[in-house]
C-alpha positions as CSV (number, residue, x, y, z in Angstrom):
1,X,21.6,49.7,22.0
2,X,18.0,48.7,23.6
3,X,16.9,48.4,19.9
4,X,19.8,45.9,18.9
5,X,18.7,43.9,22.3
6,X,15.1,43.8,21.3
7,X,16.0,42.9,17.7
8,X,18.1,39.8,19.2
9,X,15.5,38.7,21.5
10,X,12.9,38.6,18.6
11,X,15.1,36.7,16.3
12,X,16.0,34.4,19.1
13,X,12.1,33.9,19.8
14,X,11.0,33.6,16.2
15,X,14.2,32.2,14.5
16,X,14.2,29.2,16.8
17,X,10.7,28.1,15.2
18,X,12.2,28.4,11.8
19,X,15.1,26.0,12.7
20,X,13.1,23.2,14.5
21,X,12.8,20.0,12.3
22,X,10.2,17.8,12.1
23,X,10.4,14.2,13.6
24,X,9.8,12.4,10.3
25,X,10.8,13.9,7.1
26,X,9.3,12.2,4.3
27,X,7.6,13.5,1.1
28,X,3.9,13.0,1.0
29,X,4.0,10.7,-2.0
30,X,5.9,8.3,-0.2
31,X,3.6,8.1,2.8
32,X,1.9,4.7,3.3
33,X,-2.1,4.8,4.2
34,X,-3.0,5.3,8.0
35,X,-5.0,1.9,7.6
36,X,-1.6,0.4,7.1
37,X,-0.3,1.7,10.2
38,X,-3.5,0.6,12.0
39,X,-3.3,-3.0,10.8
40,X,0.4,-3.2,11.8
41,X,-0.6,-1.9,15.4
42,X,-3.7,-4.1,15.7
43,X,-1.8,-7.3,14.5
44,X,0.8,-6.5,17.4
45,X,-2.1,-6.5,19.9
46,X,-2.7,-2.9,20.1
47,X,-6.2,-1.2,20.2
48,X,-5.9,1.9,18.2
49,X,-8.0,5.1,19.4
50,X,-6.9,7.6,16.7
51,X,-4.2,8.0,14.3
52,X,-3.3,11.8,13.0
53,X,-0.5,13.6,11.6
54,X,1.9,15.4,13.8
55,X,5.6,16.9,12.9
56,X,5.6,14.9,9.8
57,X,4.9,11.7,11.5
58,X,1.7,9.7,12.0
59,X,0.8,10.3,15.7
60,X,-1.2,7.3,17.3
61,X,-2.9,7.2,20.4
62,X,-3.7,3.6,21.7
63,X,-3.5,0.9,24.1
64,X,-0.5,-1.3,23.8
65,X,-0.6,-5.1,24.1
66,X,0.2,-4.6,27.6
67,X,-3.0,-2.8,28.4
68,X,-1.1,0.7,28.7
69,X,-2.2,4.0,27.2
70,X,0.5,5.2,24.5
71,X,1.1,8.2,22.4
72,X,3.6,7.0,19.7
73,X,5.0,8.5,16.5
74,X,5.8,6.6,13.6
75,X,7.5,7.5,10.2
76,X,4.8,7.4,7.4
77,X,7.0,5.7,5.0
78,X,8.7,2.8,7.0
79,X,5.9,2.7,9.9
80,X,8.8,2.4,12.3
81,X,8.5,3.9,15.8
82,X,10.3,7.3,16.2
83,X,8.9,8.2,19.5
84,X,6.5,6.8,22.0
85,X,5.1,8.3,25.4
86,X,3.6,5.5,27.6
87,X,1.3,6.4,30.6
88,X,1.7,4.5,33.9
């Protein structure tokens, strides 16, 4: 009985990561270049500090047009925002 409980616990712990989906699900061949995202954001008045890849998305660290620090995720194909955290 104890072995079954341990096995179920391990399956739950490691199986969950296999089920976790990425925020963006776009084939790499369909990604626009990082420079396109940077140009878009700078055109909106953002000061881009860095852009990297995270969870299948572009993740941008920037200062937005209102002067607040932003950590934002963008779909790499459409460059549309999919998630954003703004520091106060």
